[in-house]
Biotite code that builds the C-alpha atoms (Angstrom):
import biotite.structure as struc

atoms = struc.array([
    struc.Atom([-28.576, -17.070, 24.814], chain_id="A", res_id=1, res_name="MET", atom_name="CA", element="C"),
    struc.Atom([-28.105, -20.658, 22.675], chain_id="A", res_id=2, res_name="ALA", atom_name="CA", element="C"),
    struc.Atom([-28.332, -18.348, 19.611], chain_id="A", res_id=3, res_name="ASN", atom_name="CA", element="C"),
    struc.Atom([-25.178, -16.343, 20.481], chain_id="A", res_id=4, res_name="ASN", atom_name="CA", element="C"),
    struc.Atom([-23.097, -19.111, 20.931], chain_id="A", res_id=5, res_name="SER", atom_name="CA", element="C"),
    struc.Atom([-24.039, -20.931, 17.959], chain_id="A", res_id=6, res_name="ALA", atom_name="CA", element="C"),
    struc.Atom([-23.888, -17.771, 16.092], chain_id="A", res_id=7, res_name="ALA", atom_name="CA", element="C"),
    struc.Atom([-19.914, -17.361, 17.598], chain_id="A", res_id=8, res_name="ALA", atom_name="CA", element="C"),
    struc.Atom([-19.358, -20.700, 16.323], chain_id="A", res_id=9, res_name="LYS", atom_name="CA", element="C"),
    struc.Atom([-20.150, -20.208, 12.977], chain_id="A", res_id=10, res_name="ASP", atom_name="CA", element="C"),
    struc.Atom([-17.673, -17.031, 12.735], chain_id="A", res_id=11, res_name="LYS", atom_name="CA", element="C"),
    struc.Atom([-14.303, -17.379, 12.640], chain_id="A", res_id=12, res_name="PRO", atom_name="CA", element="C"),
    struc.Atom([-12.493, -16.288, 15.451], chain_id="A", res_id=13, res_name="GLY", atom_name="CA", element="C"),
    struc.Atom([-9.736, -13.147, 15.346], chain_id="A", res_id=14, res_name="PRO", atom_name="CA", element="C"),
    struc.Atom([-6.866, -15.159, 15.497], chain_id="A", res_id=15, res_name="ALA", atom_name="CA", element="C"),
    struc.Atom([-8.477, -17.126, 12.048], chain_id="A", res_id=16, res_name="ALA", atom_name="CA", element="C"),
    struc.Atom([-9.312, -13.930, 10.228], chain_id="A", res_id=17, res_name="VAL", atom_name="CA", element="C"),
    struc.Atom([-5.945, -11.919, 11.066], chain_id="A", res_id=18, res_name="ALA", atom_name="CA", element="C"),
    struc.Atom([-3.808, -14.889, 9.808], chain_id="A", res_id=19, res_name="GLY", atom_name="CA", element="C"),
    struc.Atom([-5.852, -15.668, 6.800], chain_id="A", res_id=20, res_name="ALA", atom_name="CA", element="C"),
    struc.Atom([-5.155, -11.550, 5.991], chain_id="A", res_id=21, res_name="GLY", atom_name="CA", element="C"),
    struc.Atom([-1.365, -11.620, 6.949], chain_id="A", res_id=22, res_name="THR", atom_name="CA", element="C"),
    struc.Atom([-1.027, -14.119, 4.271], chain_id="A", res_id=23, res_name="ARG", atom_name="CA", element="C"),
    struc.Atom([-3.073, -11.959, 1.499], chain_id="A", res_id=24, res_name="ALA", atom_name="CA", element="C"),
    struc.Atom([-0.564, -9.136, 2.581], chain_id="A", res_id=25, res_name="LEU", atom_name="CA", element="C"),
    struc.Atom([1.195, -7.838, -0.373], chain_id="A", res_id=26, res_name="ASP", atom_name="CA", element="C"),
    struc.Atom([4.742, -7.773, 1.002], chain_id="A", res_id=27, res_name="ARG", atom_name="CA", element="C"),
    struc.Atom([5.382, -5.185, -1.883], chain_id="A", res_id=28, res_name="ILE", atom_name="CA", element="C"),
    struc.Atom([3.351, -2.765, -0.440], chain_id="A", res_id=29, res_name="ILE", atom_name="CA", element="C"),
    struc.Atom([3.462, -3.522, 3.512], chain_id="A", res_id=30, res_name="HIS", atom_name="CA", element="C"),
    struc.Atom([6.526, -2.241, 3.471], chain_id="A", res_id=31, res_name="GLU", atom_name="CA", element="C"),
    struc.Atom([5.967, 1.453, 5.378], chain_id="A", res_id=32, res_name="ARG", atom_name="CA", element="C"),
    struc.Atom([7.465, 3.629, 2.852], chain_id="A", res_id=33, res_name="LEU", atom_name="CA", element="C"),
    struc.Atom([6.312, 1.892, 0.045], chain_id="A", res_id=34, res_name="ARG", atom_name="CA", element="C"),
    struc.Atom([2.528, 2.115, 1.262], chain_id="A", res_id=35, res_name="LEU", atom_name="CA", element="C"),
    struc.Atom([3.388, 5.591, 1.569], chain_id="A", res_id=36, res_name="GLY", atom_name="CA", element="C"),
    struc.Atom([4.470, 6.108, -1.814], chain_id="A", res_id=37, res_name="ILE", atom_name="CA", element="C"),
    struc.Atom([1.263, 4.489, -3.417], chain_id="A", res_id=38, res_name="VAL", atom_name="CA", element="C"),
    struc.Atom([-0.753, 6.252, -0.836], chain_id="A", res_id=39, res_name="SER", atom_name="CA", element="C"),
    struc.Atom([0.334, 9.645, -1.769], chain_id="A", res_id=40, res_name="ALA", atom_name="CA", element="C"),
    struc.Atom([0.167, 8.696, -5.690], chain_id="A", res_id=41, res_name="LEU", atom_name="CA", element="C"),
    struc.Atom([-2.772, 7.027, -4.825], chain_id="A", res_id=42, res_name="SER", atom_name="CA", element="C"),
    struc.Atom([-4.644, 10.705, -4.567], chain_id="A", res_id=43, res_name="VAL", atom_name="CA", element="C"),
    struc.Atom([-2.659, 11.965, -6.935], chain_id="A", res_id=44, res_name="SER", atom_name="CA", element="C"),
    struc.Atom([-2.331, 12.202, -10.887], chain_id="A", res_id=45, res_name="GLU", atom_name="CA", element="C"),
    struc.Atom([1.451, 11.793, -10.546], chain_id="A", res_id=46, res_name="SER", atom_name="CA", element="C"),
    struc.Atom([4.045, 13.429, -8.064], chain_id="A", res_id=47, res_name="LEU", atom_name="CA", element="C"),
    struc.Atom([7.487, 14.243, -8.532], chain_id="A", res_id=48, res_name="THR", atom_name="CA", element="C"),
    struc.Atom([10.637, 12.737, -7.016], chain_id="A", res_id=49, res_name="PHE", atom_name="CA", element="C"),
    struc.Atom([11.147, 15.757, -4.861], chain_id="A", res_id=50, res_name="ARG", atom_name="CA", element="C"),
    struc.Atom([7.371, 16.213, -3.992], chain_id="A", res_id=51, res_name="GLU", atom_name="CA", element="C"),
    struc.Atom([7.328, 12.543, -2.692], chain_id="A", res_id=52, res_name="LEU", atom_name="CA", element="C"),
    struc.Atom([10.696, 12.814, -0.443], chain_id="A", res_id=53, res_name="LYS", atom_name="CA", element="C"),
    struc.Atom([9.077, 15.733, 1.029], chain_id="A", res_id=54, res_name="LYS", atom_name="CA", element="C"),
    struc.Atom([5.722, 14.312, 1.516], chain_id="A", res_id=55, res_name="ILE", atom_name="CA", element="C"),
    struc.Atom([7.338, 11.250, 3.027], chain_id="A", res_id=56, res_name="LEU", atom_name="CA", element="C"),
    struc.Atom([10.291, 12.726, 5.063], chain_id="A", res_id=57, res_name="ASP", atom_name="CA", element="C"),
    struc.Atom([12.753, 10.262, 3.649], chain_id="A", res_id=58, res_name="THR", atom_name="CA", element="C"),
    struc.Atom([16.131, 10.163, 2.148], chain_id="A", res_id=59, res_name="THR", atom_name="CA", element="C"),
    struc.Atom([16.884, 10.617, -1.846], chain_id="A", res_id=60, res_name="ASP", atom_name="CA", element="C"),
    struc.Atom([18.518, 6.921, -1.549], chain_id="A", res_id=61, res_name="GLY", atom_name="CA", element="C"),
    struc.Atom([15.757, 5.605, 0.452], chain_id="A", res_id=62, res_name="ASN", atom_name="CA", element="C"),
    struc.Atom([12.839, 6.815, -2.026], chain_id="A", res_id=63, res_name="LEU", atom_name="CA", element="C"),
    struc.Atom([15.021, 5.257, -4.995], chain_id="A", res_id=64, res_name="SER", atom_name="CA", element="C"),
    struc.Atom([15.419, 2.009, -3.824], chain_id="A", res_id=65, res_name="VAL", atom_name="CA", element="C"),
    struc.Atom([11.738, 1.488, -2.786], chain_id="A", res_id=66, res_name="HIS", atom_name="CA", element="C"),
    struc.Atom([10.374, 3.628, -5.697], chain_id="A", res_id=67, res_name="ALA", atom_name="CA", element="C"),
    struc.Atom([12.073, 0.903, -7.737], chain_id="A", res_id=68, res_name="ARG", atom_name="CA", element="C"),
    struc.Atom([10.579, -1.903, -6.023], chain_id="A", res_id=69, res_name="LYS", atom_name="CA", element="C"),
    struc.Atom([7.633, -0.643, -7.176], chain_id="A", res_id=70, res_name="LEU", atom_name="CA", element="C"),
    struc.Atom([7.879, -0.018, -10.402], chain_id="A", res_id=71, res_name="GLU", atom_name="CA", element="C"),
    struc.Atom([9.958, -3.405, -10.953], chain_id="A", res_id=72, res_name="GLU", atom_name="CA", element="C"),
    struc.Atom([6.539, -5.059, -9.378], chain_id="A", res_id=73, res_name="ALA", atom_name="CA", element="C"),
    struc.Atom([4.763, -2.792, -12.214], chain_id="A", res_id=74, res_name="GLY", atom_name="CA", element="C"),
    struc.Atom([2.787, -0.887, -9.355], chain_id="A", res_id=75, res_name="TYR", atom_name="CA", element="C"),
    struc.Atom([4.077, 2.632, -10.236], chain_id="A", res_id=76, res_name="ILE", atom_name="CA", element="C"),
    struc.Atom([5.314, 4.174, -13.829], chain_id="A", res_id=77, res_name="ASP", atom_name="CA", element="C"),
    struc.Atom([8.455, 6.444, -13.281], chain_id="A", res_id=78, res_name="CYS", atom_name="CA", element="C"),
    struc.Atom([9.359, 9.051, -16.085], chain_id="A", res_id=79, res_name="GLU", atom_name="CA", element="C"),
    struc.Atom([12.149, 10.893, -16.184], chain_id="A", res_id=80, res_name="LYS", atom_name="CA", element="C"),
    struc.Atom([13.023, 14.177, -18.302], chain_id="A", res_id=81, res_name="LYS", atom_name="CA", element="C"),
    struc.Atom([14.684, 17.289, -17.920], chain_id="A", res_id=82, res_name="PHE", atom_name="CA", element="C"),
    struc.Atom([12.993, 20.652, -17.786], chain_id="A", res_id=83, res_name="GLU", atom_name="CA", element="C"),
    struc.Atom([16.220, 22.902, -18.533], chain_id="A", res_id=84, res_name="GLY", atom_name="CA", element="C"),
    struc.Atom([19.021, 21.355, -17.497], chain_id="A", res_id=85, res_name="ARG", atom_name="CA", element="C"),
    struc.Atom([17.584, 19.977, -14.000], chain_id="A", res_id=86, res_name="LEU", atom_name="CA", element="C"),
    struc.Atom([16.713, 16.408, -14.070], chain_id="A", res_id=87, res_name="PRO", atom_name="CA", element="C"),
    struc.Atom([12.464, 15.774, -13.217], chain_id="A", res_id=88, res_name="ARG", atom_name="CA", element="C"),
    struc.Atom([11.190, 12.193, -12.169], chain_id="A", res_id=89, res_name="THR", atom_name="CA", element="C"),
    struc.Atom([7.856, 12.226, -11.942], chain_id="A", res_id=90, res_name="GLU", atom_name="CA", element="C"),
    struc.Atom([5.221, 9.191, -10.689], chain_id="A", res_id=91, res_name="TYR", atom_name="CA", element="C"),
    struc.Atom([2.326, 7.977, -11.214], chain_id="A", res_id=92, res_name="ARG", atom_name="CA", element="C"),
    struc.Atom([0.227, 4.886, -10.191], chain_id="A", res_id=93, res_name="LEU", atom_name="CA", element="C"),
    struc.Atom([-0.914, 2.564, -12.371], chain_id="A", res_id=94, res_name="THR", atom_name="CA", element="C"),
    struc.Atom([-3.703, 0.246, -12.700], chain_id="A", res_id=95, res_name="ALA", atom_name="CA", element="C"),
    struc.Atom([-2.182, -3.032, -10.848], chain_id="A", res_id=96, res_name="SER", atom_name="CA", element="C"),
    struc.Atom([-1.080, -0.474, -8.312], chain_id="A", res_id=97, res_name="GLY", atom_name="CA", element="C"),
    struc.Atom([-4.158, 0.808, -7.667], chain_id="A", res_id=98, res_name="ARG", atom_name="CA", element="C"),
    struc.Atom([-5.462, -2.912, -7.248], chain_id="A", res_id=99, res_name="SER", atom_name="CA", element="C"),
    struc.Atom([-3.244, -3.579, -5.337], chain_id="A", res_id=100, res_name="ALA", atom_name="CA", element="C"),
    struc.Atom([-3.699, -1.177, -2.881], chain_id="A", res_id=101, res_name="LEU", atom_name="CA", element="C"),
    struc.Atom([-7.521, -1.403, -2.792], chain_id="A", res_id=102, res_name="GLU", atom_name="CA", element="C"),
    struc.Atom([-6.924, -5.189, -1.993], chain_id="A", res_id=103, res_name="ASN", atom_name="CA", element="C"),
    struc.Atom([-4.350, -3.823, 0.393], chain_id="A", res_id=104, res_name="TYR", atom_name="CA", element="C"),
    struc.Atom([-6.319, -1.901, 2.472], chain_id="A", res_id=105, res_name="LEU", atom_name="CA", element="C"),
    struc.Atom([-9.721, -4.882, 2.126], chain_id="A", res_id=106, res_name="THR", atom_name="CA", element="C"),
    struc.Atom([-7.311, -6.922, 3.840], chain_id="A", res_id=107, res_name="HIS", atom_name="CA", element="C"),
    struc.Atom([-6.188, -4.562, 6.609], chain_id="A", res_id=108, res_name="MET", atom_name="CA", element="C"),
    struc.Atom([-9.761, -3.232, 7.363], chain_id="A", res_id=109, res_name="GLU", atom_name="CA", element="C"),
    struc.Atom([-10.622, -7.553, 7.765], chain_id="A", res_id=110, res_name="ALA", atom_name="CA", element="C"),
    struc.Atom([-8.191, -7.420, 9.928], chain_id="A", res_id=111, res_name="LEU", atom_name="CA", element="C"),
    struc.Atom([-9.185, -4.435, 11.848], chain_id="A", res_id=112, res_name="ILE", atom_name="CA", element="C"),
    struc.Atom([-12.872, -5.553, 12.014], chain_id="A", res_id=113, res_name="GLN", atom_name="CA", element="C"),
    struc.Atom([-11.690, -9.012, 13.515], chain_id="A", res_id=114, res_name="ALA", atom_name="CA", element="C"),
    struc.Atom([-9.858, -7.214, 16.286], chain_id="A", res_id=115, res_name="THR", atom_name="CA", element="C"),
    struc.Atom([-12.612, -5.144, 17.366], chain_id="A", res_id=116, res_name="ARG", atom_name="CA", element="C"),
    struc.Atom([-15.113, -7.321, 17.008], chain_id="A", res_id=117, res_name="HIS", atom_name="CA", element="C"),
    struc.Atom([-13.535, -10.616, 17.954], chain_id="A", res_id=118, res_name="GLY", atom_name="CA", element="C"),
])
């Protein structure tokens, strides 16, 4: 029994791990719609504005605002072109965006583990 309590003293409690994870969370990705955008792009080479709008079930304005924030952070690239007379906006996840998503997921996994095993 003494060994278990000694091990417990060395292991940070859930509050300590949760606090550290919260400070480390990327606030740009943490917002629900932006997380949805980078997650969708992480499993596709590229997605159009219309595809993202359908996947995320959001409005044009909402998607535009959040995509712009991700683009300004360097997490996604945006290419605008025309197909015939119709505009086509296509998004891709950048290496920086993929890294940011991986870091975010690592922090979230640590929070989940601390909660389950705390």
